[in-house]
C-alpha positions in Angstrom: 136.9 161.0 90.1 138.2 157.4 89.4 135.8 154.7 90.7 138.2 153.3 93.1 137.7 156.8 94.8 134.0 156.4 95.7 135.0 152.7 96.7 137.1 153.8 99.5 135.2 156.6 100.2 132.6 154.5 100.2 134.0 151.4 102.4 135.4 154.0 105.0 131.7 155.7 105.7 130.4 151.8 105.7 132.8 150.9 108.3 133.3 154.2 110.7 128.8 154.1 110.3 128.5 150.5 111.4 131.2 151.2 114.3 129.1 154.7 115.7 125.8 152.3 115.5 127.3 149.4 117.6 129.1 151.7 120.7 125.1 153.6 120.4 123.9 150.3 120.5 126.3 148.5 123.1 126.1 151.4 125.5 122.9 153.1 125.3 120.4 150.1 123.9 118.3 151.8 121.9 114.6 150.7 122.7 112.6 153.1 120.6 114.7 151.7 117.4 113.8 147.7 118.8 110.4 148.7 119.5 110.4 150.1 115.5 112.5 146.9 114.0 109.9 144.0 116.3 107.1 145.9 114.6 108.4 146.2 111.2 109.8 142.3 111.2 105.8 141.3 111.9 104.2 143.5 110.0 106.3 141.3 106.8 105.8 137.9 108.7 101.9 138.4 108.7 101.5 139.6 105.2 103.6 137.0 104.5 101.6 135.0 105.9 98.5 136.2 105.2 98.7 136.3 101.2 99.2 132.7 100.2 
């Protein structure tokens, strides 16, 4: 297997993956995902602010 075939497979998988995630986000608005992402973001901000 060459690096060109690996790069082609990775690029195709990444493109299709982002497309599927975009369609799910566009039509369903998964609230559980948004809530978990906001929680992680707030925890990271809290850690950064109080570590200094």
